[in-house]
C-alpha positions in Angstrom: 0.0 0.0 0.0 1.2 3.5 -0.8 1.5 5.7 2.3 0.5 8.8 0.3 3.8 9.1 -1.5 2.0 11.8 -3.6 2.0 14.2 -0.7 4.5 16.9 -1.4 3.8 19.6 1.2 5.4 23.0 1.0 8.3 23.5 3.4 6.1 25.2 6.0 3.2 22.7 5.8 3.1 19.9 8.4 2.2 16.4 6.9 -0.1 14.2 8.8 0.8 10.9 7.3 -1.2 8.3 9.3 -3.6 6.3 7.2 -6.5 6.7 9.7 -9.1 5.8 7.1 -7.7 2.3 6.9 -6.9 1.5 10.5 -7.1 3.2 13.9 -5.1 3.0 17.1 -7.7 2.6 19.8 -5.4 2.4 22.8 -1.7 3.1 23.6 0.3 1.5 26.4 3.6 3.4 27.0 6.5 2.1 29.1 9.2 4.8 29.2 12.4 5.6 31.0 13.8 9.1 31.4 17.6 9.4 31.2 18.9 12.9 31.9 22.5 12.0 31.3 21.9 11.1 27.7 18.9 13.3 27.3 16.9 10.4 25.9 13.5 8.9 26.7 13.6 5.2 25.8 11.3 2.2 26.1 8.3 0.8 24.2 4.8 1.6 23.1 2.1 -1.1 22.4 -0.6 -0.1 19.9 -4.0 -1.8 20.0 -5.5 -1.5 16.5 -8.9 -1.7 14.8 -9.4 -1.8 11.0 -11.8 0.7 9.7 -15.1 -0.5 8.2 -15.5 0.0 4.5 -11.9 -0.9 3.5 -11.8 -3.5 0.8 -10.5 -7.0 1.5 -9.3 -9.7 -0.9 -12.6 -11.5 -0.7 -14.4 -8.3 -1.8 -12.0 -7.9 -4.7 -13.7 -10.9 -6.4 -17.1 -9.1 -6.3 -16.0 -5.6 -6.7 -16.0 -2.7 -4.2 -19.2 -1.4 -2.7 -20.1 2.3 -3.0 -18.1 4.4 -0.6 -15.4 1.9 0.1 -11.7 2.9 -0.3 -8.8 0.9 -1.6 -6.5 -0.5 1.0 -3.7 -1.0 -1.4 -2.9 2.2 -3.3 -0.9 2.9 -6.4 1.5 0.1 -7.5 3.5 2.6 -9.6 3.6 5.1 -6.7 4.8 2.5 -4.3 7.4 1.1 -6.7 8.7 4.6 -7.3 8.9 5.3 -3.6 10.8 2.1 -2.9 13.2 2.6 -5.9 14.1 5.9 -4.4 14.5 4.7 -0.8 18.2 3.9 -1.0 19.0 7.1 -2.8 17.1 9.1 -0.2 18.8 7.3 2.6 22.2 8.3 1.2 21.2 11.9 1.0 19.3 12.1 4.3 20.6 9.3 6.3 19.6 10.7 9.7 16.0 10.9 8.6 15.7 7.4 7.2 15.9 4.0 8.8 14.7 0.5 7.8 14.6 -3.0 9.2 17.0 -5.3 7.3 14.1 -7.2 5.6 12.0 -4.2 4.6 12.9 -4.6 1.0 11.6 -8.1 1.0 8.1 -6.9 1.5 5.8 -6.2 -1.4 3.9 -3.0 -2.4 0.8 -5.1 -2.3 1.3 -5.7 1.4 -0.8 -3.5 3.7 1.2 -0.7 5.3 0.4 0.8 8.7 1.6 4.4 8.5 2.3 6.3 11.8 3.3 9.9 12.3 6.9 9.9 13.5 10.1 11.9 13.4 13.3 12.2 15.3 13.0 8.7 16.8 15.4 5.8 16.7 13.3 2.6 16.2 15.1 -0.6 17.2 12.3 -3.2 16.8 8.7 -3.5 15.8 7.0 -6.8 16.7 3.5 -8.4 16.8 2.4 -9.0 20.4 1.3 -12.6 21.1 -1.6 -12.3 23.4 -2.6 -15.9 23.1 -1.7 -16.6 26.8 -3.9 -13.7 27.9 -6.9 -14.4 25.7 -6.8 -18.1 26.8 -6.8 -17.4 30.5 -9.0 -14.3 30.8 -12.8 -14.5 30.9 -14.4 -11.5 29.4 -17.8 -10.2 30.7 -20.8 -12.1 29.2 -22.0 -9.2 27.2 -18.6 -8.7 25.7 -18.1 -12.4 25.1 -21.3 -12.5 23.1 -20.0 -9.7 20.9 -16.8 -11.8 20.5 -18.8 -14.7 19.1 -20.2 -12.5 16.5 -16.8 -11.8 15.0 -15.8 -15.5 14.9 -14.6 -15.1 11.3 -11.5 -13.3 12.7 -8.7 -15.2 14.3 -8.9 -15.7 18.1 -6.4 -13.0 19.0 -8.0 -10.4 16.7 -11.4 -11.3 18.1 -10.1 -10.8 21.7 -8.7 -7.4 20.9 -11.9 -6.4 19.2 -13.9 -7.5 22.2 -11.4 -5.7 24.5 -11.7 -2.4 22.7 -15.4 -2.7 22.7 -15.9 -3.1 26.4 -18.3 -0.5 27.9 -17.0 2.5 29.8 -18.5 1.2 33.0 -15.8 -1.5 33.0 -12.9 0.8 32.2 -10.8 -0.3 35.1 -11.0 -4.0 34.1 -10.4 -2.9 30.5 -7.2 -1.1 31.4 -6.0 -4.1 33.4 -6.4 -6.3 30.4 -4.6 -3.8 28.1 -1.8 -3.8 30.6 -1.6 -7.6 30.7 -1.6 -7.8 26.9 1.1 -5.1 26.6 3.4 -7.3 28.7 2.9 -10.4 26.5 5.9 -11.7 24.5 6.5 -11.1 20.8 4.9 -13.5 18.3 7.1 -16.6 17.7 5.4 -18.0 14.6 8.4 -17.2 12.4 6.9 -14.2 10.8 8.0 -10.8 11.7 7.0 -7.2 11.1 9.2 -5.0 8.9 9.5 -1.2 9.2 10.8 1.8 7.4 11.2 5.3 8.8 11.4 8.4 6.8 11.4 12.1 7.9 7.8 12.2 8.8 6.5 8.7 9.2 7.0 5.1 10.4 5.7 2.4 8.0 5.1 -1.1 9.2 4.3 -4.2 7.1 3.8 -7.9 7.7 4.8 -9.9 4.7 1.9 -11.4 2.9 -0.8 -9.4 4.7 -2.6 -7.4 2.2 -5.5 -5.8 4.1 -6.0 -4.0 7.4 -8.4 -6.7 8.5 -5.5 -9.3 8.4 -3.0 -7.0 10.0 -1.9 -7.7 13.6 -4.2 -6.0 16.2 -1.5 -5.5 18.8 2.1 -4.5 18.0 5.0 -3.3 20.1 7.5 -0.6 19.0 10.8 -0.4 20.8 12.5 3.0 20.4 14.2 6.0 21.9 13.9 9.7 21.4 16.7 11.9 20.2 18.2 14.7 22.4 17.3 17.3 19.7 13.8 15.9 18.9 11.2 18.6 18.5 8.5 17.1 20.8 10.3 17.4 24.1 12.5 20.1 25.6 15.6 19.1 27.7 16.6 22.1 29.7 17.2 23.5 33.2 14.6 25.0 35.4 14.9 28.3 37.3 16.8 26.5 40.1 19.4 25.3 37.5 18.2 21.7 37.7 17.7 19.5 34.7 14.1 18.8 33.5 12.2 17.7 30.4 8.7 18.5 29.2 6.6 18.1 26.1 6.9 21.2 24.0 3.5 21.0 22.2 3.1 22.3 18.6 4.1 22.6 15.9 5.0 18.8 15.5 3.1 17.7 18.6 4.1 14.3 20.1 5.5 12.5 17.0 9.0 12.9 18.3 8.0 11.4 21.6 6.2 8.3 20.4 5.0 6.9 17.0 1.3 7.7 16.8 -1.6 8.7 14.6 -1.5 12.5 14.7 -4.7 13.5 12.8 -7.2 14.7 15.4 -9.8 12.1 14.2 -7.6 9.4 15.6 -9.1 9.6 19.1 -7.6 7.1 21.5 -7.1 6.3 25.2 -3.8 5.6 26.8 -2.0 4.5 29.9 1.7 5.1 30.6 4.4 3.9 33.0 7.3 6.4 33.4 10.5 5.6 35.2 12.4 8.6 36.4 15.1 9.4 38.9 13.9 9.1 42.4 14.4 12.9 43.1 12.0 13.8 40.3 8.3 14.5 40.1 6.5 13.1 37.0 3.5 15.1 35.9 1.3 13.9 33.1 -2.2 14.2 31.6 -4.0 11.6 33.7 -7.2 11.2 35.6 -5.7 10.3 39.0 -2.8 11.5 41.0 0.0 9.0 40.5 1.6 7.5 43.6 5.2 6.5 42.7 6.7 3.2 43.7 10.4 2.1 43.8 11.9 0.4 40.8 14.0 -2.2 42.6 17.5 -0.9 43.4 17.8 1.4 40.4 17.3 4.7 42.2 14.3 5.2 39.9 10.7 5.6 40.8 7.7 4.3 38.7 4.8 6.6 37.9 1.5 5.4 36.3 -1.1 7.6 34.6 -4.1 6.8 32.4 -7.0 8.4 30.6 -10.5 6.9 29.9 -11.7 9.7 27.5 -10.5 9.1 23.9 -8.6 12.1 22.7 -6.1 13.0 20.0 -2.5 11.9 20.6 -1.4 15.5 20.5 -3.0 16.1 23.9 -0.6 13.7 25.7 1.6 15.8 28.0 4.6 14.9 30.1 6.9 16.9 32.5 9.7 15.5 34.6 11.8 17.6 37.0 12.7 18.5 40.5 9.7 20.7 41.1 7.9 21.4 44.4 4.3 21.7 45.2 3.2 25.2 46.1 1.4 25.2 49.4 -0.2 27.9 51.6 2.8 27.7 53.8 6.4 27.4 52.4 8.1 24.5 54.3 11.0 25.7 56.5 13.4 23.4 54.7 12.8 25.3 51.5 12.5 28.8 52.8 16.2 29.6 52.3 15.9 28.7 48.6 12.9 31.0 48.0 14.1 34.3 46.5 12.2 37.0 44.7 12.9 35.3 41.4 14.7 38.1 39.7 17.8 36.0 39.0 16.2 32.6 38.6 17.9 30.5 36.1 21.0 32.6 35.7 22.7 32.7 39.1 21.0 29.8 40.8 23.3 27.0 41.9 22.3 23.5 43.0 22.0 23.6 46.8 21.6 19.9 47.7 22.8 16.5 46.6 20.1 13.9 45.8 19.9 12.7 49.4 19.4 16.2 50.8 16.8 16.9 48.2 14.9 13.8 49.0 14.9 14.6 52.7 13.9 18.2 52.5 12.0 18.5 49.3 10.2 15.4 48.1 7.5 15.9 50.7 6.6 19.2 49.1 7.2 18.0 45.6 4.7 15.2 45.9 2.3 17.3 47.8 1.7 15.1 50.8 1.4 16.7 54.2 2.3 13.6 56.1 4.9 11.7 54.1 7.0 11.8 51.0 7.0 9.0 48.5 5.0 5.9 49.2 7.9 3.5 48.9 7.3 0.0 47.9 3.5 0.3 47.9 1.5 -0.4 44.8 -0.4 2.3 42.9 -3.6 3.0 44.8 -6.5 3.0 42.4 -9.4 2.4 44.8 -12.0 -0.2 44.7 -14.2 -0.9 41.8 -14.4 2.1 39.5 -14.7 4.6 42.3 -11.6 6.9 42.2 -9.7 7.5 45.4 -7.0 10.0 46.0 -4.8 11.3 48.7 -6.8 14.4 49.5 -3.9 16.0 51.3 -2.2 16.3 47.9 -4.9 18.5 46.5 -6.2 21.9 47.3 -9.9 22.2 48.2 -10.2 26.0 48.8 -13.1 27.5 50.6 -14.6 30.0 48.2 -17.0 31.3 50.9 -14.0 32.4 52.9 -12.9 34.6 50.0 -16.3 36.3 49.7 -17.2 34.7 46.4 -20.8 34.1 45.7 -21.9 30.4 45.9 -24.1 29.0 43.1 -25.3 25.5 43.2 -25.8 24.0 39.8 -26.8 20.5 41.0 -30.4 21.2 40.2 -29.5 21.8 36.5 -28.6 18.1 35.9 -30.7 16.5 33.2 -30.9 12.9 34.3 -31.9 12.0 30.7 -28.9 13.7 29.1 -27.9 12.0 25.9 -24.3 12.3 24.9 -23.4 12.1 21.2 -19.7 11.1 21.7 -18.1 7.7 21.8 -18.5 5.8 25.0 -16.4 6.9 27.9 -17.1 7.7 31.7 -18.5 11.2 31.0 -18.6 13.8 33.8 -21.5 15.5 32.1 -23.7 12.6 33.1 -22.6 12.6 36.8 -24.8 14.5 39.2 -21.8 15.1 41.6 -19.8 16.7 38.8 -22.4 19.4 38.2 -22.2 20.7 41.7 -18.4 20.5 41.9 -17.5 24.1 41.3 -13.7 23.7 42.1 -12.0 20.5 41.1 -9.0 19.2 43.1 -5.9 21.1 42.0 -2.2 21.4 42.7 0.5 23.9 41.7 4.2 23.0 41.1 7.1 25.3 40.6 10.9 25.6 41.1 11.9 26.6 44.6 12.9 30.1 43.7 9.4 30.9 42.4 7.4 29.2 45.2 6.5 32.6 46.8 5.4 34.2 43.6 3.4 31.1 42.5 1.8 31.1 46.0 0.8 34.8 45.8 -0.6 34.5 42.3 -1.5 31.1 40.9 -2.4 29.2 44.1 -4.5 32.2 45.3 -6.4 32.7 42.0 -6.8 29.1 40.8 -9.9 28.2 42.9 -11.6 31.5 42.1 -11.0 31.0 38.4 -12.1 27.4 38.4 -15.4 28.4 40.2 -15.9 31.2 37.8 -15.4 28.9 34.8 -17.9 26.5 36.3 -20.4 29.3 36.7 -20.0 30.3 33.0 -19.7 26.9 31.3 -21.0 24.3 33.7 -19.5 21.0 34.6 -15.7 20.7 34.5 -14.8 18.2 31.8 -11.8 16.8 33.8 -11.7 15.6 37.4 -8.5 17.2 38.5 -5.9 19.8 37.5 -2.1 20.3 38.0 -0.5 23.6 37.1 3.3 23.7 36.5 5.5 26.8 36.2 7.7 25.8 33.3 11.3 26.9 32.6 12.0 30.4 31.2 12.6 29.1 27.7 8.9 28.1 27.3 7.7 29.7 24.1 4.2 31.0 25.2 2.4 32.3 28.2 0.6 29.0 28.8 -0.5 25.7 27.3 -3.5 23.6 28.4 -3.7 19.8 28.2 -6.0 17.3 29.8 -5.5 17.5 33.6 -2.4 19.8 33.4 -1.6 23.4 32.5 1.8 24.8 31.8 2.3 28.5 32.8 5.2 30.8 31.9 7.0 32.5 34.7 6.1 35.8 32.9 2.5 35.5 34.2 3.5 35.4 37.9 2.7 38.2 40.3 5.2 41.0 39.8 4.2 43.1 42.9 5.0 42.8 46.5 3.0 40.7 49.0 0.9 43.7 50.0 0.1 44.9 46.5 -3.3 43.3 46.3 -5.2 42.0 43.3 -4.2 44.8 41.0 -0.9 43.1 40.2 -2.6 39.8 39.4 -4.5 40.8 36.2 -2.2 39.1 33.8 -1.9 36.0 36.0 -5.6 35.7 36.5 -6.6 36.3 32.9 -4.1 33.8 31.7 -5.3 31.1 34.1 -8.8 31.7 32.9 -7.7 31.4 29.3 -6.0 28.1 29.9 -8.9 26.8 32.0 -11.3 27.7 29.2 -9.4 25.3 26.9 -10.8 22.4 29.0 -14.0 23.1 27.1 -12.8 24.6 23.8 -9.7 22.9 22.6 -9.8 19.7 24.7 -13.2 18.2 25.4 -14.4 20.0 22.2 -11.6 20.0 19.6 -11.1 21.2 16.0 -11.5 18.4 13.4 -9.2 20.4 11.1 -6.1 21.8 12.8 -6.1 24.8 10.4 -9.1 26.1 12.3 -7.2 27.1 15.3 -9.6 29.9 16.1 -12.1 27.3 17.4 -9.7 26.7 20.3 -7.8 30.0 20.7 -10.5 32.5 19.7 -13.0 30.9 22.0 -10.5 30.7 24.9 -9.6 34.4 24.4 -13.3 35.4 24.4 -14.1 33.2 27.5 -11.0 34.4 29.3 -12.6 37.9 29.7 -15.9 36.5 30.8 -14.5 34.1 33.3 -11.9 36.6 34.7 -14.7 39.3 35.2 -16.7 36.7 37.1 -13.7 35.7 39.2 -13.2 39.4 40.1 -16.9 39.8 41.0 -17.2 42.8 38.8 -20.5 44.6 38.3 -22.1 44.6 34.9 -20.9 48.2 34.4 -17.4 47.4 35.5 -17.4 44.3 33.3 -18.4 46.4 30.2 -15.7 48.9 30.9 -13.0 46.2 31.2 -14.3 44.4 28.1 -14.1 47.6 26.0 -10.6 48.4 27.1 -9.3 44.9 26.4 -11.1 44.9 23.0 -9.3 48.1 22.0 -5.9 46.8 23.1 -6.5 43.6 21.1 -7.8 45.7 18.1 -4.5 47.6 18.1 -2.5 44.4 18.3 -4.4 42.8 15.5 -4.3 45.8 13.3 -0.5 46.0 13.7 -0.1 42.3 13.1 -2.1 42.3 9.9 -0.2 45.3 8.5 3.1 43.4 9.0 2.3 39.8 8.0 1.6 37.8 4.8 -2.1 37.6 3.7 -2.1 33.8 3.6 -1.3 33.7 7.3 -4.3 36.0 8.2 -7.0 33.6 7.1 -8.9 31.7 9.8 -10.1 28.9 7.5 -7.3 28.6 4.9 -8.8 25.4 3.4 -12.1 27.1 2.9 -14.7 24.7 1.4 -12.1 21.8 1.7 -11.9 22.2 5.4 -11.9 18.8 7.1 -11.2 16.9 3.9 -8.4 14.3 3.8 -7.0 11.9 1.3 -8.4 8.4 0.7 -6.1 7.0 3.3 -6.9 9.7 5.8 -3.6 11.7 5.5 -3.4 15.4 5.0 -1.2 18.5 5.5 -1.7 21.4 8.0 -1.1 24.6 6.1 1.8 26.8 7.3 2.1 24.8 10.6 5.9 24.8 10.3 6.2 28.5 9.4 8.2 30.1 12.2 6.4 33.4 11.7 3.0 31.8 12.4 4.3 30.5 15.7 4.3 34.1 17.0 1.2 35.4 15.3 -2.0 35.9 17.3 -4.4 36.3 14.4 -6.3 33.1 15.3 -6.6 34.4 18.9 -7.6 37.9 18.0 -9.7 37.7 14.9 -11.4 34.7 16.3 -12.2 36.6 19.5 -13.6 39.5 17.5 -15.8 37.2 15.4 -17.3 35.9 18.7 -17.7 39.5 20.0 -19.5 40.4 16.7 -21.8 37.4 17.1 -22.5 38.3 20.8 -23.4 41.9 19.7 -26.1 40.4 17.4 -27.8 38.1 19.9 -27.0 39.8 23.3 -24.1 39.2 25.7 -25.9 37.0 28.2 -27.8 35.0 25.5 -24.4 34.3 23.9 -22.9 33.0 27.1 -26.0 30.8 27.6 -25.5 29.5 24.1 -21.9 28.5 25.0 -23.3 26.2 27.7 -25.9 24.8 25.3 -23.2 24.1 22.6 -20.9 22.4 25.2 -23.8 20.2 26.3 -24.4 19.2 22.7 -20.8 18.7 21.4 -18.6 17.7 24.4 -16.4 14.8 23.6 -16.5 15.5 19.8 -14.4 17.2 17.1 -16.0 20.1 15.3 -15.6 22.5 12.3 -16.5 26.2 12.3 -19.7 25.1 10.4 -21.0 23.1 13.4 -20.8 26.0 15.8 -22.2 28.6 13.3 -25.0 26.5 12.1 -26.2 25.7 15.6 -26.0 29.4 16.5 -28.1 30.4 13.4 -30.7 27.7 14.2 -30.9 28.8 17.9 -31.2 32.5 16.9 -33.2 32.4 13.6 -33.6 36.2 13.6 -29.9 36.5 12.7 -30.5 34.8 9.3 -33.6 36.8 8.7 -31.6 40.0 9.1 -29.1 38.8 6.5 -26.4 37.2 8.6 -26.0 33.8 6.8 -23.3 31.2 7.1 -21.8 32.2 3.8 -21.7 35.8 4.9 -19.8 34.9 8.0 -17.3 32.8 6.0 -16.8 35.6 3.5 -16.4 38.4 6.1 -14.5 36.7 8.8 -13.1 33.2 8.0 -12.1 32.9 4.4 -10.5 36.3 3.7 -7.4 38.1 5.1 -7.7 41.6 6.5 -10.2 43.3 8.8 -14.0 43.1 8.5 -16.0 46.4 8.3 -17.8 45.9 11.6 -14.4 45.7 13.4 -13.3 49.1 11.9 -16.6 50.7 13.0 -16.6 49.1 16.5 -13.0 50.1 17.2 -14.0 53.8 17.0 -16.6 53.1 19.8 -14.0 51.3 22.0 -11.5 54.2 21.6 -14.0 56.5 23.3 -14.7 54.2 26.3 -14.4 55.7 29.7 -11.3 53.8 30.8 -9.6 54.8 27.5 -10.5 58.4 28.0 -8.9 58.4 31.4 -5.7 57.1 29.8 -5.8 59.7 27.1 -6.0 62.4 29.7 -2.9 61.0 31.4 -1.1 60.8 28.0 -1.6 64.6 27.6 0.0 65.2 31.0 3.1 63.2 30.0 3.4 64.9 26.6 3.3 68.3 28.2 5.9 67.3 30.8 8.2 66.1 28.0 7.7 69.3 26.0 8.5 71.4 29.0 12.0 69.8 29.1 12.8 69.9 25.4 15.0 72.7 24.1 16.1 73.8 27.6 19.6 73.9 28.9 20.8 71.9 31.8 23.0 74.5 33.6 20.3 75.6 36.0 18.4 73.2 38.2 14.7 73.6 37.6 11.9 72.9 40.0 9.7 70.2 38.5 6.0 71.2 38.3 3.8 69.1 40.5 1.5 67.0 38.5 -1.2 64.7 39.9 -1.2 61.5 37.9 -4.2 59.1 38.1 -3.7 55.6 39.4 -4.1 53.2 36.5 -4.9 49.5 36.1 -2.4 47.2 34.4 -4.5 47.3 31.2 -4.6 51.1 31.3 -0.8 51.2 31.8 -0.4 49.1 28.7 -2.6 51.5 26.8 -0.7 54.5 28.2 2.6 53.2 27.0 1.3 52.2 23.6 0.0 55.8 23.1 3.3 57.2 24.2 5.0 54.9 21.7 3.3 57.0 19.0 5.2 60.1 20.1 8.3 60.9 18.1 10.1 62.3 21.1 10.1 61.9 24.9 12.6 63.7 27.1 14.9 61.8 29.4 13.3 63.5 32.4 9.9 62.4 31.4 11.1 58.9 30.9 12.6 58.9 34.3 9.5 60.3 35.9 7.3 57.8 34.0 9.4 54.9 35.4 9.4 56.3 38.9 5.7 57.2 39.0 4.4 53.8 38.0 7.3 51.6 39.2 7.3 50.1 35.7 10.1 47.6 36.4 7.8 46.0 39.0 4.6 45.8 36.8 3.4 42.7 35.1 5.0 41.4 31.9 2.6 43.0 29.5 3.3 46.5 31.0 7.1 45.8 31.1 7.0 44.7 27.5 5.6 48.1 26.4 8.0 49.9 28.7 11.0 48.1 27.1 9.7 49.1 23.7 9.5 52.7 24.8 13.1 52.5 26.3 14.4 51.1 23.0 12.6 53.7 20.8 13.8 56.7 22.8 17.3 55.1 23.6 16.7 55.6 27.4 20.1 54.2 28.4 19.4 54.3 32.1 16.7 51.6 31.7 18.6 49.2 29.4 18.9 46.9 32.4 15.1 46.5 32.3 15.3 45.5 28.7 18.0 42.9 29.4 16.1 41.5 32.3 13.0 41.2 30.2 14.8 39.4 27.3 16.3 36.9 29.8 13.3 36.2 32.1 10.3 36.8 29.7 11.4 34.8 26.7 7.8 34.0 25.8 7.2 37.7 25.0 10.6 39.1 24.0 11.1 37.7 20.5 10.3 40.8 18.5 12.0 43.1 21.0 15.3 41.7 19.6 14.2 43.0 16.2 13.5 46.5 17.6 17.0 46.6 19.3 18.6 45.7 16.0 16.6 47.9 13.6 17.6 51.1 15.4 21.2 50.6 14.2 22.4 51.8 17.6 25.6 50.0 18.6 24.8 49.9 22.3 21.3 48.5 21.7 22.6 45.9 19.3 25.2 44.9 21.9 22.3 44.4 24.4 20.6 42.1 21.9 23.7 40.0 21.3 24.5 39.8 25.0 21.0 38.6 25.9 20.9 36.1 23.1 24.2 34.6 24.2 22.8 34.2 27.8 19.6 32.3 26.8 20.5 30.8 23.4 20.8 27.2 24.7 17.5 27.2 26.7 15.4 29.0 24.1 12.5 27.4 22.2 13.8 26.2 18.8 11.4 28.2 16.8 12.1 31.4 18.8 15.8 30.8 18.6 15.7 30.5 14.8 13.7 33.7 14.5 15.9 35.7 16.9 19.2 34.4 15.4 18.0 35.7 12.0 17.4 39.1 13.5 20.6 39.3 15.5 23.2 37.3 13.7 
């Protein structure tokens, strides 16, 4: 079978090679070991497969294909051409190609399993012999009856088919059987599996097997990652200790394990991870893992699992010497807690492994009574009732914080009918509807414990409760939040059960500064929490429609954060208008300085969601380094939702979000699904001329800015909070003008000016408006910095301050620019360009010096972009 050899993506398109229309992975069992010395994750993954219905078999060849069926084989000429070129390709790109020694003995008529894969060293692929398991295990009666109906398949295939079909009510037994099967030996029947790895895929064949129905249902792949693989980041945390974590897009997890990347390939998984005993292993998983000792190896074993089928791209892993953030910092760690200003650059390891284990593991694992449960098995509870060590999680009292308490338990519809595949769905659990705050933990390096405590730990329960008030039941039963290393490429990343946050969102103020300094932290937490609904439990069926995830999360971020702050309706409207204007300015600037093809929210237009006969496709511009730092999908998607809300009413639109979540949770969607349901729910919109095709034409299928947005921005620019900022801008311009053209011989008495106290968002607007001024005096820059303590504000404010410093060459604050570039790497990429474009030797020296300090820990995409600017 030809694994889509005809695909020839542009250099910035990401190929999804997996043939998901032929065969699907239903479950993964990973067994991995983390080696920090070699910077390699090694081990095996067992894939449990199911052939897709409608794929032609040899028996069907005799009577001809039925309508709608697709060929399992593919083009003979295409496959021959591909194989003829293999040796030549391997000579040219040896590092990207690898084959088992008998691959060439297979035939192009043999069925080929194609997996997405890159930057992996595969040592063996084998069929798993589950005969011993299937012979000794008795399946439940209802499953066994299903098994008898597929008697035409061989016994092992029938067993796997029955196993994958077990109902969600028996998920624990199902996972135990998957685990038993994954430990079974390789097949000994003399036949073997052959594989070939190219740049983007791993291809597996069994000689003589010509259809997916005959292909083995369970196979094991032994492999190891490469230190430079793009799916994981090997780096040091802010305490200068080694760690590793999954980096997310653009290539997702294909350099961590061979998988089916297309989002339609929804699967469950369970993972065993062996890591050094001093490390904490955090992962997307439904229960808190309790580690056990791995013999005398100084490694601990961590087990995680999920019961909800999700795309392989949502699998997330982080391993490091992090500590749990608690309400009280343990005395043993107090000496290591600093203000975080020099985290990562001057920090030295303060303890050997034994010391760390004695003083830190208790906090790191989050138990108030003991450290690691040594030698005890993983506690999974009895039956299917989940049990946890409650002391490891925070259950904050929202009443103590003065938040209003709303009980949604009465909203449960006992007759709710889920449209998704079978899994233990929280939307059908009465207890989940009234659970406003799910169990949660926060982890960080030692040097950031205090900041994480003041910001993330304080705000998380309020944000979770606010999200519940807006969207209803939390899709996932628990949440970990990790403050990731400084080289993380964005402000946050949400995955099932775990959120990564950049240190840039942490509270910048002092302990007594109150909530005013928490705006960036709170809004970002709300953004990532919103992804639990839009991005995770509801995902985009076509990855080019990123706005479905990011536009929705940006819109909901404002709604949830306003609820968490307990703002009045009037205060909420003011805050929304100011944020809308800031985003309008950002979007307008981005669209003026980017290629038009990168500005389209639905680049595949009417072909959105379509794939090849095998199920493969490409994601347009996914590997374009410029796109990595663009926010058009966040901002233009957000404005589309604001536009729609303006047509139906703000509260009615929020109510519709809840309705949509109830209908589509657990499913993949296209823009069309959301928009059509909206138009059906509010038929007046279509009667007034707002049709699906009109929304596509104005917002999704074209670059540039829709007319409504131009008109609305004029209204936002006159909002009250904006007018307050404009009045302050006039004061600063007048102060600057009063110093220009005057000599310095006589000391002048500065005129006393009363400046209004501004919120963080207002400060951002103030600095943006001052950036439009061609000149600002040194005295006014100094007064500006002193008046607002700009170096102590949140990262959004400091970013604009650094831009102002660079534009006006305010040498006295170059230290602020250096600090920002080193410690706020997620936001500082284009600041390098501003330093270089001024053609000021001192500014260019700052850029080169900062790059040399952080070059090794930077995100790969960010590093390439910055090096092009600076070097």
